[in-house]
KOLMAR-278235 format. One record per residue: residue in one letter; x, y, z of N, C-alpha, C in turn. Coordinates in steps of 0.05 Angstrom, whole numbers, padded with zeros to 5 digits, always signed. Each point is the difference from the previous one (the first is absolute). Layout:
REM KOLMAR-278235
aXYZXYZXYZ
...
This chain:
REM KOLMAR-278235
x-00105+00065-00188+00025-00006+00012-00004-00004+00030
x+00008-00023+00010+00000-00005+00029+00029-00001+00008
x+00007+00012+00023+00028+00003+00008+00010-00023+00017
x-00017-00020+00006+00009-00024+00014-00014-00005+00026
x+00007-00023+00011-00014-00010+00024-00030-00002-00004
x-00007-00014-00021-00028-00004-00006-00012-00019+00021
x+00015-00019+00009-00009-00018+00021+00019+00003+00024
x-00010-00008+00023+00015+00004+00024+00018-00024+00008
x-00011-00024+00000+00015-00024+00008+00011+00002+00028
x-00015+00013+00018+00009+00002+00027+00006-00027+00013
x-00017-00019-00006+00004-00027+00013+00027-00012-00005
x+00013+00008-00022+00026-00012-00007+00023+00020+00001
x-00004+00022+00014+00020+00021+00002+00026-00011+00011
x+00021+00013-00006+00026-00007+00011+00003+00013+00028
x-00019+00017+00007-00001+00012+00027-00020-00015+00017
x-00001+00006+00025-00019-00013+00018-00029+00005-00009
x-00016-00021-00001-00027+00003-00009-00019-00003+00023
x-00025+00009-00004-00020-00001+00021-00010-00029+00003
x+00003-00013+00023-00008-00027+00003-00031-00003-00002
x-00014+00022+00004-00029-00001-00002-00010+00011-00028
x+00019+00005-00017-00007+00011-00027-00010-00021-00019
x-00006+00008-00024-00011-00018-00020+00021-00020-00008
x-00008-00024-00007+00017-00020-00011+00005+00005-00029
x+00017-00014-00013+00007+00004-00028-00024-00002-00018
x-00016-00020+00003-00023-00004-00018-00020+00023+00003
x-00007+00007+00024-00019+00022+00005+00010+00026-00011
x+00026+00006+00005+00011+00025-00009+00000+00001-00031
x+00007-00022-00012+00000-00001-00030-00028+00003-00011
x-00020-00012+00012-00027+00003-00009-00009+00029+00001
x+00006+00014+00022-00006+00028+00002+00015+00017-00021
x+00025-00007-00004+00016+00015-00020-00013-00004-00028
x-00007-00024-00007-00012-00005-00026-00026+00016-00003
x-00017+00000+00020-00025+00015-00001+00005+00030-00005
x+00020+00011+00014+00006+00029-00003+00012+00005-00027
x+00018-00017-00009+00013+00004-00026-00020-00002-00023
x-00020-00017+00003-00020-00003-00020-00016+00026-00003
x-00005+00015+00021-00013+00026-00002+00017+00019-00016
x+00026+00000+00005+00018+00018-00015+00002-00009-00030
x-00001-00026-00004+00002-00010-00028-00024+00009-00016
x-00023+00002+00012-00024+00010-00015+00005+00028-00009
x+00012+00017+00017+00006+00028-00007+00024+00003-00018
x+00020-00017+00003+00025+00001-00014+00006-00028-00012
x-00013-00007-00022+00004-00027-00011+00029-00004-00011
x+00012+00022-00008+00028-00001-00010+00016+00020+00017
x+00022-00008+00011+00016+00017+00017+00029-00010+00001
x+00018+00019+00004+00027-00007+00008+00001+00001+00030
x+00013-00020+00012+00001-00003+00029+00030-00004+00008
x+00011+00018+00015+00027-00004+00011-00002-00021+00023
x+00017-00019-00001-00001-00022+00020+00012+00012+00026
x-00015-00001+00021+00009+00010+00026+00012-00022+00017
x+00012+00008+00022+00012-00020+00018-00021-00018+00012
x-00024+00009+00006-00020-00018+00010-00010-00019-00021
x-00002+00010-00025-00008-00017-00022+00019-00024-00004
x+00026+00006+00004+00020-00020-00007+00007-00019+00024
x-00012+00003+00023+00007-00016+00023-00002-00030-00006
x-00021-00009-00013-00004-00028-00005+00022-00010-00019
x+00007+00015-00020+00021-00008-00019+00027-00001+00015
x+00005+00018+00018+00025+00000+00015+00001-00025+00018
x-00022-00007+00012+00000-00024+00018+00003-00025-00017
x-00013-00001-00024+00004-00023-00017+00029-00002-00009
x+00012+00022-00006+00029+00000-00008+00017-00010+00023
x-00005+00011+00024+00015-00009+00024-00003-00029+00006
x-00023-00012-00009-00005-00028+00004+00008-00017-00023
x+00014+00012-00020+00010-00014-00024-00022-00012-00017
x-00023+00014+00000-00023-00009-00017+00004+00012-00028
x+00002-00016-00021+00004+00010-00027-00023+00018-00009
x+00006+00021-00015-00020+00019-00009-00023-00014-00016
x+00005-00022-00013-00020-00014-00015-00023-00010+00017
x+00004-00003+00026-00021-00008+00019-00018+00023+00009
x+00008+00024-00006-00013+00024+00011-00018+00012-00021
x-00025+00007+00007-00018+00014-00018+00007+00029-00001
x-00009+00013-00022+00005+00028-00003-00020+00016+00016
x+00006+00026+00004-00018+00018+00014-00027+00000-00014
x+00000+00002-00026-00025+00000-00015-00017-00025+00004
x+00013-00023+00000-00015-00025+00005-00012-00001+00027
x+00014+00009+00020-00010-00001+00028-00021+00021+00005
x+00004+00024-00010-00018+00022+00007-00022+00004-00021
x+00001-00014-00022-00020+00003-00021+00001+00026-00015
x+00024+00010-00005+00004+00025-00014+00013-00005-00027
x+00001+00020-00016+00014+00000-00026+00020+00023+00000
x+00013+00005+00023+00017+00023+00003+00029-00007-00008
x+00015+00021-00005+00029-00003-00007+00016+00006+00026
x+00010-00021+00012+00015+00002+00026+00029+00004-00007
x+00011+00023+00010+00027+00008-00008+00016+00010+00025
x+00026+00000-00002+00017+00012+00021+00000+00030-00003
x-00001+00010-00024+00002+00028-00006-00012+00005-00028
x-00013+00023-00003-00011+00008-00026+00006+00029-00004
x+00003+00008-00026+00006+00028-00006-00022+00010-00020
x-00012+00022+00007-00018+00015-00018+00010+00029-00001
x+00001+00010-00024+00008+00029-00004+00025+00007+00015
x+00020-00017-00001+00026+00004+00014-00003+00003+00030
x-00020-00011+00012-00003-00002+00029-00001-00029+00008
x+00017-00008+00019+00000-00028+00009-00017-00003+00024
x-00014-00023+00000-00018-00008+00022+00011-00026+00012
x+00003-00001+00026+00009-00025+00012-00011-00001+00029
x-00001-00024+00011-00010-00002+00027+00020+00014+00020
x+00025-00005-00004+00020+00014+00015+00010-00012+00026
x+00009-00024-00001+00009-00013+00025+00028+00008+00008
x+00015+00014-00016+00027+00006+00006+00005+00029+00009
x-00019+00014+00010+00004+00028+00009-00024+00017-00008
x+00005+00026-00001-00021+00019-00006-00001+00006-00029
x-00022+00013-00008-00002+00010-00028+00021+00020-00006
x+00007+00017+00020+00021+00020-00002+00026-00013-00008
x+00008-00021+00015+00025-00014-00005+00000-00013-00028
x-00022-00013-00007-00002-00014-00026+00002+00020-00023
x-00014+00023+00003+00001+00020-00021+00029+00011-00004
x+00013+00005+00023+00028+00010-00001+00019-00021-00012
x-00003-00025+00008+00018-00021-00010-00004-00005-00029
x-00025+00001-00010-00005-00006-00028-00002+00025-00017
x+00001+00024+00013-00003+00026-00014-00025-00002-00019
x-00022-00009+00013-00025-00003-00015-00023+00005+00019
x-00020+00014-00009-00024+00004+00017-00011-00027+00008
x-00008-00002+00026-00006-00025+00013-00025+00002+00017
x-00018-00019-00002-00023-00003+00017+00002-00027+00014
x-00003+00000+00026+00001-00025+00015-00017+00000+00025
x-00005-00023+00010-00016-00004+00024+00018-00011+00022
x-00007-00023+00011+00014-00016+00020+00001+00013+00028
x+00007+00025+00002+00003+00012+00026-00027+00012+00007
x-00015-00013+00017-00028+00007+00006-00003+00027+00014
x+00020+00010+00013-00002+00024+00016+00012+00025-00014
x+00008-00003-00025+00012+00023-00014-00016+00006-00026
x-00005+00026-00004-00012+00009-00025+00010+00028-00006
x+00013+00003-00023+00011+00026-00007+00005+00001-00030
x+00002+00024-00010+00010+00005-00027+00023+00019+00002
x+00022-00007-00011+00024+00017+00001+00013+00002-00027
x+00008+00024-00007+00012+00005-00026+00030+00004+00003
x+00015-00011-00019+00029+00004-00001+00006+00012-00028
x+00013+00023+00001+00004+00015-00025+00030+00006-00003
x+00010-00006-00024+00028+00007-00006+00000+00017-00025
x+00024+00004-00011+00003+00017-00024-00015-00012-00024
x+00001-00027-00002-00012-00012-00024-00021-00021+00007
x-00010+00000+00024-00020-00020+00006-00020+00011+00022
x-00023-00013+00001-00019+00006+00021-00015-00027+00004
x+00003-00011+00024-00014-00025+00006-00014+00003+00027
x-00019-00018+00005-00014+00001+00025+00001-00028+00013
x-00004+00000+00026-00005-00025+00014-00027+00003+00014
x-00016-00021-00003-00026+00001+00012-00004-00026+00017
x-00001+00004+00026-00004-00022+00018-00030+00000+00007
x-00015-00022-00007-00029+00002+00001-00013-00011+00026
x+00016-00009+00020-00013-00010+00024-00013-00027-00005
x-00024-00004+00010-00014-00025-00004-00030+00004-00004
x-00013-00022-00006-00029+00001-00005-00017-00011+00022
x+00011-00006+00023-00016-00011+00022+00003+00017+00025
x-00021+00002+00016+00002+00016+00024+00006-00018+00024
x+00005+00013+00022+00009-00014+00024-00021-00019+00012
x-00025+00003-00008-00021-00018+00011-00002-00026-00016
x+00013-00002-00023-00002-00024-00017+00016-00023+00012
x-00009-00025-00004+00014-00023+00009+00029-00001-00010
x+00004+00008-00024+00027+00000-00012+00019+00020+00013
x-00011+00018+00016+00017+00020+00014+00003-00007+00029
x-00010-00023+00009+00001-00007+00028+00029+00000+00011
x+00019-00007-00016+00028-00002+00008+00010+00028+00010
x-00013+00021-00010+00010+00027+00005-00017+00016+00020
x-00017-00014+00015-00019+00014+00017+00014+00017+00021
x+00026-00005+00006+00014+00016+00020+00020+00019-00013
x+00000+00002-00027+00017+00017-00014-00015+00026-00008
x+00013+00018-00013-00014+00024-00010-00019-00009-00022
x-00020+00017-00005-00021-00007-00020+00011+00000-00028
x-00012-00016-00017+00007-00001-00028-00008+00025-00015
x+00016+00006-00021-00007+00022-00018-00017-00013-00022
x-00026+00006+00000-00018-00013-00018-00005+00019-00024
x+00006-00010-00024-00005+00017-00023+00008-00013-00026
x+00003+00016-00020+00008-00010-00026+00015+00022-00015
x+00014-00007-00021+00015+00019-00016-00013+00003-00027
x+00001+00024-00011-00010+00005-00027+00023+00012-00016
x+00007-00012-00022+00021+00010-00018-00013+00008-00026
x+00005+00025-00008-00011+00010-00026+00022+00005-00019
x+00000-00015-00022+00019+00004-00022+00029-00004+00007
x+00005-00013+00022+00028-00005+00008+00014+00023+00012
x-00013+00023+00003+00013+00024+00011-00015+00014+00022
x-00024-00008+00007-00015+00011+00022-00006-00022+00020
x+00009+00004+00025-00004-00021+00020-00017+00012+00023
x-00022-00014+00006-00019+00009+00021-00003-00022+00020
x+00004+00006+00025-00004-00020+00021-00027+00007+00014
x-00019-00018-00002-00027+00004+00011-00002-00016+00026
x-00001+00014+00023-00002-00014+00025-00028+00003+00012
x-00009-00022+00013-00025+00001+00014+00004+00011+00028
x-00021+00008+00013+00002+00009+00027+00006-00023+00018
x+00014+00005+00022+00006-00021+00020-00024-00008+00015
């Protein structure tokens, strides 16, 4: 399971981009090379579509380009992955999380939730009621501040780099790397 933002697409960001940064072709070539390494280790995977992954589709939509003209993530990246907005295993939902924190999503859906998106937050929090027990797990991100993909944040606080481990749908562990 990948929580999203598999590719960066910095060159086409809706925010200000680095004029000295990679162009679209170069950035895509690098992304394909990196994704191919992951594909060898994870030939089958569920991937939550992140906001960076969907930038090109959003720009195509804004330009009124019909979906039939656009290739799938698998075609472009050479994967055989299942690209989804949200997936549920063992009554735990996984999503990239563009609309707030894992805490908010878990409370709104009354369902244990794992999400990424917010690069500087990582936590596990439990909410317990008379007839329920759910958790929210915010996993941070998988890149550090020295990576090209993190250049936009060089003047912000450092990213929380780590991953989440869920066991049986009822045990949530947040594994953080050292800063």
